[in-house]
KOLVEXBA-866726 format. One record per residue (C-alpha): x, y, z; residue number from 0. Coordinates in pm, 1 decimal. Layout:
# residues N
{pt {X,Y,Z},NUM} ...
//
This chain:
# residues 487
{pt {-4761.0,-5177.9,3158.5},0} {pt {-4791.8,-4847.9,3342.7},1} {pt {-5026.2,-4784.3,3633.1},2} {pt {-5233.0,-4550.9,3413.5},3} {pt {-5287.8,-4823.6,3152.5},4} {pt {-5384.6,-5073.8,3424.2},5} {pt {-5642.8,-4834.1,3571.3},6} {pt {-5772.0,-4754.1,3222.9},7} {pt {-5829.2,-5121.8,3145.2},8} {pt {-5992.1,-5176.5,3484.7},9} {pt {-6234.8,-4891.4,3418.2},10} {pt {-6316.3,-5027.5,3072.7},11} {pt {-6384.5,-5371.5,3219.1},12} {pt {-6617.5,-5232.9,3485.6},13} {pt {-6810.5,-5023.6,3233.1},14} {pt {-6828.9,-5318.8,2992.7},15} {pt {-6964.1,-5553.8,3261.6},16} {pt {-7221.7,-5313.4,3405.8},17} {pt {-7351.6,-5199.8,3065.7},18} {pt {-7389.4,-5558.7,2944.0},19} {pt {-7572.5,-5674.9,3258.0},20} {pt {-7811.6,-5377.8,3247.4},21} {pt {-7872.8,-5433.4,2877.6},22} {pt {-7954.4,-5801.6,2931.5},23} {pt {-8180.4,-5728.3,3224.9},24} {pt {-8381.8,-5456.7,3050.1},25} {pt {-8421.6,-5657.2,2729.3},26} {pt {-8533.8,-5979.2,2896.7},27} {pt {-8828.4,-5813.6,3071.8},28} {pt {-8972.8,-5671.6,2747.5},29} {pt {-9199.0,-5974.2,2678.0},30} {pt {-9362.3,-5919.4,3017.2},31} {pt {-9514.6,-5598.6,2877.6},32} {pt {-9651.1,-5743.8,2552.6},33} {pt {-9996.4,-5800.7,2699.4},34} {pt {-10008.5,-5451.9,2855.3},35} {pt {-10005.1,-5270.5,2521.5},36} {pt {-10343.5,-5386.9,2389.1},37} {pt {-10500.8,-5059.3,2499.9},38} {pt {-10239.6,-4851.8,2313.8},39} {pt {-10178.0,-4806.1,1943.5},40} {pt {-10050.7,-5119.2,1772.4},41} {pt {-9740.0,-4940.3,1645.3},42} {pt {-9606.5,-4921.9,2002.1},43} {pt {-9640.4,-5296.7,2034.8},44} {pt {-9467.2,-5341.5,1701.7},45} {pt {-9176.2,-5118.8,1807.9},46} {pt {-9151.5,-5316.5,2131.4},47} {pt {-9128.4,-5645.8,1942.9},48} {pt {-8872.4,-5494.4,1701.9},49} {pt {-8656.7,-5387.5,1997.5},50} {pt {-8680.4,-5731.6,2154.2},51} {pt {-8603.3,-5897.2,1819.8},52} {pt {-8288.0,-5684.9,1782.2},53} {pt {-8176.8,-5799.2,2128.2},54} {pt {-8235.4,-6166.4,2041.5},55} {pt {-8054.6,-6129.3,1708.9},56} {pt {-7756.4,-5963.4,1874.8},57} {pt {-7737.6,-6251.9,2121.5},58} {pt {-7749.6,-6504.7,1840.2},59} {pt {-7464.1,-6316.9,1676.2},60} {pt {-7239.7,-6323.3,1985.2},61} {pt {-7325.7,-6689.2,2047.3},62} {pt {-7234.9,-6773.9,1688.7},63} {pt {-6914.2,-6574.6,1721.1},64} {pt {-6824.5,-6768.1,2035.5},65} {pt {-6898.4,-7099.6,1861.4},66} {pt {-6670.5,-6997.8,1575.3},67} {pt {-6399.8,-6911.4,1826.3},68} {pt {-6431.5,-7242.7,2012.6},69} {pt {-6445.5,-7456.6,1696.9},70} {pt {-6179.3,-7243.7,1524.9},71} {pt {-6398.3,-7181.6,1220.6},72} {pt {-6204.7,-6940.4,998.3},73} {pt {-6375.1,-6930.3,660.2},74} {pt {-6345.6,-6721.0,348.6},75} {pt {-6643.5,-6503.5,265.9},76} {pt {-6766.9,-6278.3,-12.0},77} {pt {-6857.2,-5998.2,226.2},78} {pt {-6881.1,-5922.6,594.7},79} {pt {-7257.3,-5982.0,574.1},80} {pt {-7177.2,-6348.7,509.5},81} {pt {-6997.8,-6367.3,843.2},82} {pt {-7285.8,-6193.7,1021.8},83} {pt {-7545.6,-6427.0,869.2},84} {pt {-7334.2,-6733.7,947.0},85} {pt {-7297.9,-6636.8,1312.7},86} {pt {-7665.4,-6548.2,1351.1},87} {pt {-7764.7,-6885.1,1205.3},88} {pt {-7530.7,-7074.4,1437.1},89} {pt {-7658.9,-6883.5,1739.2},90} {pt {-8025.0,-6920.6,1642.8},91} {pt {-8007.0,-7298.0,1593.2},92} {pt {-7825.7,-7349.6,1924.4},93} {pt {-8072.6,-7117.8,2102.2},94} {pt {-8375.0,-7299.7,1959.6},95} {pt {-8235.7,-7637.0,2064.1},96} {pt {-8149.6,-7531.5,2421.0},97} {pt {-8477.4,-7349.7,2487.4},98} {pt {-8684.2,-7630.0,2335.1},99} {pt {-8510.9,-7873.4,2572.5},100} {pt {-8590.7,-7645.1,2867.8},101} {pt {-8957.3,-7635.1,2763.9},102} {pt {-8989.4,-8013.0,2822.6},103} {pt {-8973.6,-7966.1,3200.3},104} {pt {-9262.0,-7878.7,3430.2},105} {pt {-9381.1,-7519.7,3456.2},106} {pt {-9179.8,-7438.4,3771.2},107} {pt {-8863.0,-7613.5,3655.2},108} {pt {-8901.7,-7456.5,3312.7},109} {pt {-8911.3,-7106.3,3463.0},110} {pt {-8608.1,-7175.6,3685.5},111} {pt {-8404.7,-7322.9,3401.2},112} {pt {-8506.3,-7046.4,3160.4},113} {pt {-8397.5,-6760.3,3386.4},114} {pt {-8095.7,-6958.8,3497.3},115} {pt {-7992.8,-7003.9,3133.6},116} {pt {-8022.3,-6632.2,3060.6},117} {pt {-7842.1,-6544.1,3383.4},118} {pt {-7548.8,-6766.3,3288.7},119} {pt {-7550.6,-6624.8,2936.2},120} {pt {-7553.7,-6268.2,3069.1},121} {pt {-7266.0,-6337.0,3308.9},122} {pt {-7064.0,-6522.5,3045.9},123} {pt {-7096.7,-6259.6,2774.5},124} {pt {-7063.0,-5975.0,3022.6},125} {pt {-6739.5,-6107.3,3167.8},126} {pt {-6487.1,-5843.7,3060.2},127} {pt {-6197.4,-5993.5,2865.5},128} {pt {-5965.4,-5792.8,2645.2},129} {pt {-6085.1,-5981.2,2337.6},130} {pt {-6448.1,-5889.3,2401.4},131} {pt {-6372.0,-5527.8,2483.1},132} {pt {-6169.4,-5485.9,2165.6},133} {pt {-6425.8,-5668.4,1949.3},134} {pt {-6736.6,-5519.1,2111.7},135} {pt {-6814.2,-5289.3,1817.8},136} {pt {-7012.9,-5460.8,1545.7},137} {pt {-6874.9,-5202.2,1300.2},138} {pt {-6551.7,-5402.4,1304.3},139} {pt {-6745.7,-5690.7,1149.8},140} {pt {-6992.8,-5498.9,933.5},141} {pt {-6738.9,-5357.0,691.0},142} {pt {-6998.1,-5388.7,413.8},143} {pt {-7173.4,-5081.5,554.1},144} {pt {-6848.7,-4910.9,650.0},145} {pt {-6718.6,-4903.6,293.4},146} {pt {-7047.8,-4809.4,126.8},147} {pt {-7053.7,-4477.3,-50.1},148} {pt {-7326.6,-4223.5,20.1},149} {pt {-7552.2,-4345.3,-259.8},150} {pt {-7533.7,-4707.7,-144.3},151} {pt {-7612.0,-4605.1,213.7},152} {pt {-7927.4,-4429.6,90.6},153} {pt {-8040.7,-4748.5,-85.2},154} {pt {-7958.7,-4950.2,226.0},155} {pt {-8162.5,-4709.3,439.7},156} {pt {-8459.8,-4735.7,204.2},157} {pt {-8445.8,-5116.4,225.5},158} {pt {-8451.1,-5106.3,606.4},159} {pt {-8743.5,-4859.7,614.7},160} {pt {-8952.9,-5051.5,359.6},161} {pt {-8876.9,-5378.1,539.2},162} {pt {-8997.5,-5241.9,874.0},163} {pt {-9318.2,-5083.5,740.5},164} {pt {-9418.0,-5384.0,526.8},165} {pt {-9555.2,-5587.2,816.6},166} {pt {-9917.1,-5670.2,729.4},167} {pt {-10224.5,-5651.1,951.3},168} {pt {-10232.4,-6003.8,1087.6},169} {pt {-10563.8,-6134.7,1221.4},170} {pt {-10621.8,-6160.9,1596.0},171} {pt {-10667.6,-6510.5,1737.9},172} {pt {-10751.9,-6603.0,2094.6},173} {pt {-10585.1,-6942.2,2108.9},174} {pt {-10251.9,-7102.2,2036.4},175} {pt {-10402.3,-7367.3,1808.9},176} {pt {-10558.2,-7107.0,1578.5},177} {pt {-10227.3,-6924.1,1547.5},178} {pt {-10045.4,-7245.3,1461.2},179} {pt {-10300.7,-7335.8,1195.8},180} {pt {-10267.0,-6991.0,1038.8},181} {pt {-9884.8,-7005.9,1029.7},182} {pt {-9863.8,-7377.3,953.2},183} {pt {-10177.3,-7516.0,785.9},184} {pt {-9988.2,-7826.4,674.2},185} {pt {-9877.5,-7904.9,1032.2},186} {pt {-9514.5,-7943.8,925.2},187} {pt {-9349.7,-7719.2,1185.5},188} {pt {-9191.3,-7920.1,1465.2},189} {pt {-9311.4,-7885.8,1823.5},190} {pt {-8962.5,-7774.2,1928.0},191} {pt {-8997.8,-7455.4,1723.8},192} {pt {-9339.4,-7380.1,1878.3},193} {pt {-9191.2,-7445.0,2224.2},194} {pt {-8910.9,-7201.4,2146.6},195} {pt {-9168.2,-6937.9,2044.4},196} {pt {-9372.4,-6984.6,2361.3},197} {pt {-9068.3,-6959.9,2585.4},198} {pt {-8880.5,-6675.5,2415.2},199} {pt {-9189.5,-6457.4,2364.0},200} {pt {-9413.9,-6535.1,2661.0},201} {pt {-9180.0,-6699.6,2915.9},202} {pt {-9423.3,-6988.9,2940.1},203} {pt {-9730.7,-6774.1,3008.8},204} {pt {-10067.6,-6816.7,2842.3},205} {pt {-10118.3,-6660.3,2498.8},206} {pt {-10415.4,-6422.8,2484.5},207} {pt {-10569.7,-6197.9,2222.8},208} {pt {-10382.1,-5901.8,2367.9},209} {pt {-10033.6,-6044.7,2323.7},210} {pt {-10056.0,-6282.3,2027.6},211} {pt {-9951.0,-6004.2,1789.8},212} {pt {-9594.3,-6068.1,1907.6},213} {pt {-9620.8,-6417.4,1754.7},214} {pt {-9684.1,-6274.5,1408.1},215} {pt {-9448.8,-5977.7,1435.0},216} {pt {-9163.4,-6198.7,1553.1},217} {pt {-9232.7,-6446.7,1271.1},218} {pt {-9230.0,-6166.4,1014.6},219} {pt {-8905.7,-6014.6,1142.7},220} {pt {-8731.8,-6351.0,1176.0},221} {pt {-8826.6,-6533.9,858.6},222} {pt {-8870.4,-6239.8,623.1},223} {pt {-8545.6,-6099.8,762.8},224} {pt {-8370.8,-6430.9,689.9},225} {pt {-8525.8,-6433.6,342.4},226} {pt {-8406.8,-6082.1,253.6},227} {pt {-8062.8,-6115.0,414.1},228} {pt {-7985.5,-6453.4,259.7},229} {pt {-8102.9,-6330.8,-81.8},230} {pt {-7865.1,-6034.1,-59.2},231} {pt {-7578.5,-6266.6,33.0},232} {pt {-7663.2,-6493.6,-260.0},233} {pt {-7653.4,-6195.6,-495.0},234} {pt {-7309.4,-6099.4,-359.1},235} {pt {-7168.1,-6427.9,-490.0},236} {pt {-7240.3,-6307.1,-841.6},237} {pt {-7285.2,-5927.7,-841.3},238} {pt {-7130.5,-5612.6,-701.6},239} {pt {-7259.6,-5447.1,-384.9},240} {pt {-7467.9,-5189.2,-574.7},241} {pt {-7640.5,-5449.1,-790.7},242} {pt {-7705.8,-5669.5,-486.9},243} {pt {-7865.5,-5375.6,-304.6},244} {pt {-8091.4,-5303.1,-603.0},245} {pt {-8192.3,-5668.5,-616.5},246} {pt {-8283.0,-5666.3,-247.8},247} {pt {-8474.8,-5340.9,-291.3},248} {pt {-8672.2,-5488.4,-580.4},249} {pt {-8792.6,-5767.9,-350.7},250} {pt {-8904.7,-5558.3,-54.5},251} {pt {-9068.8,-5305.5,-290.0},252} {pt {-9269.6,-5561.6,-484.7},253} {pt {-9630.9,-5449.6,-469.2},254} {pt {-9769.2,-5805.5,-468.3},255} {pt {-9543.2,-5892.6,-174.1},256} {pt {-9778.0,-5731.9,78.0},257} {pt {-10060.1,-5958.5,-42.1},258} {pt {-9834.5,-6263.6,-13.7},259} {pt {-9728.5,-6174.3,340.1},260} {pt {-10089.6,-6164.0,455.0},261} {pt {-10241.6,-6453.0,259.3},262} {pt {-9942.0,-6687.3,221.3},263} {pt {-9733.0,-6621.2,531.0},264} {pt {-9699.4,-6998.5,578.6},265} {pt {-9509.3,-7014.1,247.7},266} {pt {-9261.1,-6759.4,379.0},267} {pt {-9128.7,-6993.2,648.0},268} {pt {-9034.8,-7269.1,403.9},269} {pt {-8904.9,-7032.2,135.0},270} {pt {-8687.1,-6843.2,383.7},271} {pt {-8519.3,-7164.0,501.8},272} {pt {-8478.9,-7269.9,139.4},273} {pt {-8296.6,-6943.9,60.0},274} {pt {-8077.7,-6994.2,367.9},275} {pt {-8000.4,-7346.3,246.8},276} {pt {-7892.1,-7206.0,-89.6},277} {pt {-7663.3,-6955.6,78.9},278} {pt {-7510.5,-7221.3,307.6},279} {pt {-7441.1,-7436.5,1.3},280} {pt {-7264.4,-7148.3,-177.7},281} {pt {-7083.9,-7036.4,137.6},282} {pt {-6954.7,-7386.6,209.8},283} {pt {-6810.6,-7408.6,-141.4},284} {pt {-6648.1,-7067.3,-101.1},285} {pt {-6524.5,-7108.6,256.5},286} {pt {-6227.1,-7336.9,174.6},287} {pt {-6252.5,-7505.8,514.0},288} {pt {-6395.2,-7840.3,618.9},289} {pt {-6525.2,-7675.1,936.8},290} {pt {-6807.0,-7528.6,728.0},291} {pt {-6965.7,-7869.7,777.4},292} {pt {-7071.7,-7752.6,1124.1},293} {pt {-7316.5,-7501.1,977.5},294} {pt {-7421.0,-7737.1,697.9},295} {pt {-7523.0,-8001.0,952.4},296} {pt {-7700.1,-7760.2,1186.4},297} {pt {-7899.5,-7613.7,897.1},298} {pt {-8030.7,-7962.7,832.9},299} {pt {-8170.6,-7957.9,1188.0},300} {pt {-8324.0,-7613.6,1119.9},301} {pt {-8482.3,-7750.1,801.1},302} {pt {-8639.6,-8031.2,1002.8},303} {pt {-8792.8,-7786.5,1249.3},304} {pt {-8963.0,-7583.6,974.7},305} {pt {-9044.4,-7848.1,713.4},306} {pt {-8937.3,-8211.1,733.3},307} {pt {-8960.8,-8245.8,356.8},308} {pt {-8673.5,-8001.7,317.5},309} {pt {-8434.6,-8265.5,447.8},310} {pt {-8450.9,-8415.9,98.7},311} {pt {-8332.1,-8089.3,-57.7},312} {pt {-8065.6,-8055.1,212.3},313} {pt {-7940.8,-8407.9,138.8},314} {pt {-7933.4,-8340.3,-235.8},315} {pt {-7728.2,-8020.8,-190.3},316} {pt {-7490.7,-8198.4,47.9},317} {pt {-7430.8,-8469.5,-212.4},318} {pt {-7370.7,-8206.2,-481.2},319} {pt {-7124.3,-8033.9,-247.9},320} {pt {-6931.8,-8357.8,-186.6},321} {pt {-6920.1,-8435.3,-559.0},322} {pt {-6798.0,-8085.7,-641.2},323} {pt {-6534.7,-8086.7,-365.6},324} {pt {-6419.0,-8439.4,-456.5},325} {pt {-6272.0,-8298.9,-779.2},326} {pt {-6059.7,-8033.1,-608.9},327} {pt {-6003.1,-8159.1,-252.6},328} {pt {-5857.8,-8466.2,-88.3},329} {pt {-6048.5,-8754.2,66.1},330} {pt {-5923.4,-8638.9,406.9},331} {pt {-6097.0,-8299.8,353.9},332} {pt {-6429.0,-8469.9,280.1},333} {pt {-6397.4,-8695.9,586.0},334} {pt {-6335.9,-8395.6,810.5},335} {pt {-6630.0,-8211.0,655.7},336} {pt {-6860.5,-8506.2,720.7},337} {pt {-6729.7,-8532.9,1077.6},338} {pt {-6829.5,-8172.4,1146.5},339} {pt {-7175.7,-8226.4,995.4},340} {pt {-7236.5,-8502.7,1250.9},341} {pt {-7323.1,-8242.1,1517.2},342} {pt {-7628.8,-8127.6,1323.5},343} {pt {-7698.9,-8478.5,1193.4},344} {pt {-7714.6,-8610.3,1551.4},345} {pt {-7966.8,-8342.5,1651.3},346} {pt {-8171.0,-8418.1,1340.3},347} {pt {-8180.1,-8793.6,1402.8},348} {pt {-8270.0,-8752.8,1770.5},349} {pt {-8548.8,-8510.7,1681.1},350} {pt {-8686.0,-8754.2,1424.3},351} {pt {-8681.2,-9041.1,1671.5},352} {pt {-8852.9,-8843.4,1947.6},353} {pt {-9132.3,-8702.7,1731.3},354} {pt {-9393.9,-8903.8,1544.8},355} {pt {-9647.4,-8640.8,1440.8},356} {pt {-9523.7,-8568.4,1090.8},357} {pt {-9729.7,-8656.2,787.2},358} {pt {-9497.5,-8657.7,487.4},359} {pt {-9685.1,-8653.8,160.0},360} {pt {-9621.3,-8567.6,-202.0},361} {pt {-9817.1,-8267.3,-328.5},362} {pt {-9747.8,-8227.3,-695.9},363} {pt {-9815.8,-7872.1,-807.0},364} {pt {-10026.6,-7812.2,-1113.0},365} {pt {-9783.9,-7663.0,-1362.2},366} {pt {-10048.2,-7424.5,-1494.1},367} {pt {-10104.6,-7293.5,-1141.0},368} {pt {-9731.9,-7220.5,-1116.5},369} {pt {-9742.0,-7033.7,-1449.4},370} {pt {-10046.7,-6830.7,-1345.8},371} {pt {-9877.7,-6726.2,-1020.5},372} {pt {-9564.0,-6639.1,-1215.2},373} {pt {-9764.8,-6414.2,-1449.4},374} {pt {-9933.8,-6233.7,-1159.4},375} {pt {-9605.6,-6159.2,-983.7},376} {pt {-9422.9,-6067.2,-1305.8},377} {pt {-9688.5,-5815.9,-1413.1},378} {pt {-9716.1,-5664.6,-1063.9},379} {pt {-9392.5,-5467.0,-1099.1},380} {pt {-9260.5,-5276.2,-1400.6},381} {pt {-8902.9,-5330.3,-1285.7},382} {pt {-8939.4,-5701.0,-1364.0},383} {pt {-8935.8,-5623.9,-1736.4},384} {pt {-8558.2,-5662.8,-1705.3},385} {pt {-8613.6,-6034.9,-1663.3},386} {pt {-8686.4,-6079.9,-2035.5},387} {pt {-8332.2,-6000.6,-2155.3},388} {pt {-8205.3,-6154.4,-1830.9},389} {pt {-8328.1,-6498.4,-1941.1},390} {pt {-8121.9,-6471.1,-2260.0},391} {pt {-7816.3,-6359.8,-2062.2},392} {pt {-7862.4,-6653.2,-1824.1},393} {pt {-7885.7,-6895.3,-2115.7},394} {pt {-7571.6,-6772.4,-2293.3},395} {pt {-7369.2,-6746.0,-1971.1},396} {pt {-7450.8,-7104.3,-1882.0},397} {pt {-7360.0,-7226.5,-2230.7},398} {pt {-7025.3,-7047.2,-2219.3},399} {pt {-6945.1,-7228.7,-1888.5},400} {pt {-6720.3,-6943.9,-1776.7},401} {pt {-6928.6,-6814.4,-1486.7},402} {pt {-6886.8,-7080.4,-1216.6},403} {pt {-7076.2,-6885.0,-949.9},404} {pt {-7379.8,-6854.7,-1176.3},405} {pt {-7360.0,-7226.2,-1249.9},406} {pt {-7364.0,-7308.5,-876.2},407} {pt {-7669.1,-7087.5,-822.1},408} {pt {-7837.3,-7243.7,-1124.9},409} {pt {-7784.6,-7593.4,-978.0},410} {pt {-7965.5,-7488.5,-662.7},411} {pt {-8251.2,-7326.3,-857.7},412} {pt {-8307.9,-7644.9,-1057.8},413} {pt {-8300.4,-7868.4,-750.4},414} {pt {-8523.5,-7630.6,-553.0},415} {pt {-8784.8,-7603.0,-828.4},416} {pt {-8794.5,-7980.7,-878.5},417} {pt {-8823.0,-8039.7,-503.8},418} {pt {-9090.0,-7772.8,-465.8},419} {pt {-9303.5,-7890.6,-757.1},420} {pt {-9302.2,-8245.9,-621.6},421} {pt {-9301.2,-8214.1,-243.3},422} {pt {-9392.9,-7860.3,-128.0},423} {pt {-9596.2,-7632.3,-352.4},424} {pt {-9584.5,-7339.3,-111.9},425} {pt {-9207.0,-7314.2,-134.5},426} {pt {-9204.1,-7222.1,-503.7},427} {pt {-9538.6,-7059.3,-576.2},428} {pt {-9497.3,-6718.5,-413.9},429} {pt {-9188.3,-6572.6,-245.7},430} {pt {-8952.1,-6796.9,-439.6},431} {pt {-9093.8,-6664.3,-767.9},432} {pt {-9031.3,-6306.7,-650.9},433} {pt {-8668.6,-6393.3,-570.3},434} {pt {-8622.1,-6583.2,-895.8},435} {pt {-8750.5,-6298.8,-1114.0},436} {pt {-8545.7,-6043.1,-922.3},437} {pt {-8228.2,-6249.7,-963.8},438} {pt {-8278.0,-6277.8,-1339.0},439} {pt {-8338.9,-5900.9,-1355.6},440} {pt {-8003.0,-5840.7,-1187.7},441} {pt {-7829.3,-6023.9,-1474.0},442} {pt {-7957.9,-5755.8,-1709.5},443} {pt {-7874.7,-5466.8,-1477.3},444} {pt {-7524.1,-5601.4,-1416.0},445} {pt {-7467.9,-5630.5,-1790.9},446} {pt {-7588.0,-5272.6,-1845.2},447} {pt {-7354.9,-5135.4,-1578.1},448} {pt {-7059.5,-5329.2,-1716.7},449} {pt {-7112.3,-5179.3,-2063.4},450} {pt {-7141.1,-4814.8,-1960.9},451} {pt {-6855.6,-4583.4,-1879.7},452} {pt {-6652.3,-4660.5,-1569.6},453} {pt {-6740.9,-4311.6,-1451.7},454} {pt {-6903.1,-4359.2,-1111.7},455} {pt {-7151.5,-4075.6,-1160.9},456} {pt {-7281.4,-4236.4,-1480.5},457} {pt {-7339.2,-4565.8,-1303.0},458} {pt {-7511.0,-4392.7,-1011.4},459} {pt {-7743.4,-4214.0,-1253.9},460} {pt {-7847.9,-4545.5,-1407.1},461} {pt {-7895.1,-4703.8,-1065.6},462} {pt {-8100.7,-4402.9,-950.7},463} {pt {-8332.5,-4459.5,-1245.8},464} {pt {-8392.6,-4819.9,-1141.0},465} {pt {-8435.6,-4721.7,-776.0},466} {pt {-8715.0,-4486.6,-885.5},467} {pt {-8866.5,-4771.7,-1088.8},468} {pt {-8863.8,-4994.3,-780.6},469} {pt {-9023.2,-4731.9,-558.3},470} {pt {-9293.6,-4604.3,-794.2},471} {pt {-9505.2,-4920.8,-794.3},472} {pt {-9421.8,-5038.8,-443.7},473} {pt {-9745.8,-4910.4,-280.6},474} {pt {-9527.9,-4788.3,4.5},475} {pt {-9790.4,-4535.0,113.9},476} {pt {-10044.0,-4816.0,161.1},477} {pt {-9800.4,-5006.7,384.3},478} {pt {-9732.0,-4700.4,598.9},479} {pt {-10102.6,-4623.5,638.1},480} {pt {-10171.9,-4984.3,727.0},481} {pt {-9899.8,-4980.3,995.1},482} {pt {-10030.8,-4654.8,1139.3},483} {pt {-10387.4,-4787.1,1139.9},484} {pt {-10515.8,-4524.0,896.6},485} {pt {-10688.7,-4775.3,669.6},486} 
//
């Protein structure tokens, strides 16, 4: 290696280290300014929380990437978005566990451990190695966006904009207990998740009426983001990129969605984790590696934190996975898979033993109430008319038994609906219905695109028509005015 190349690498390492340390330092002090923005327009506070959320998500991604590297998890995926979601989930679960453990100490020790943890994380991820310098660009991983054509990028941009402006006007509470009751009226969320919220958003400080908006904004960005991203990844198991983008757009543009976000935000938490559980189930079947058991086990711990009843659905999907893999894999493969799930299973069991505040009950949903909610959501968007022929397509495709991906998704839908109707009515009465109708609509749209000419311009013209249909009854102007405080 020449002297010029050595100096070039040394300069890159110095720039990498300094930029990472400055980035960590600036981002970590953002929550200190949450309570100082009450006198300004709420949109500035929202943008501040969005910036902080992006920083946290990026850290979860690099943590998940490091976990994959240490555990040598090399899995097949449908798209690069699958890899991004998998790494974010790994990083988020590990982050929640570590920070919730730190929160159990006294106030002084908690503060020391918290800043010590972030200091070690900043130094570790800022340490300039050749692997990190080469892989520092997320564009290397996000090839889904890299290979999109211009029309698909426009749809993707619309989804991002509608997602960001769809945050509702949450009420202002002046106490932590009131916030928890609003987000979790059934008292099913574990104390570890609340402790993570308090530490990551307020650094252990008291929650006041001037900074509690960050609680709701962070919840919206986290759980609705998981819901939308996991739904897109589920669609990619069955449909092309264009159809998956239209399906995601149809969800965020649903007019009734804004009402659900304000009045049934507690349902969003359970439904988002349920959609993640569906994706993990499909991804584990597709991954062709027993190391996917690591994520499957950790997601069980995540399910416990949000809704203890979801452990039953997680167990059912794990059993279905083992039965399905038993036909095509060896007994050694299944043993290794179970061994990797023990990491998450251990965390789940310890959390169950250390917490006794859960009240598990069976809440059977009135079937007529489910039908009434289905009618309201179905008639709220003209685009959902595609679901009528979509039901017939779903029926004939399942009878033909040729579409294995559709059959796997159908298994989850049946198990999820049964579990929801018996144990958790909120999981299937609102956001799940929106996702279900949208998925069935995509069966019709995919069939239409497959029957038209292979000419790309013809397909784009058809997709443009359905994009207009999605946008026309989305009440997007109401969401923008609400965010800007004009209503």
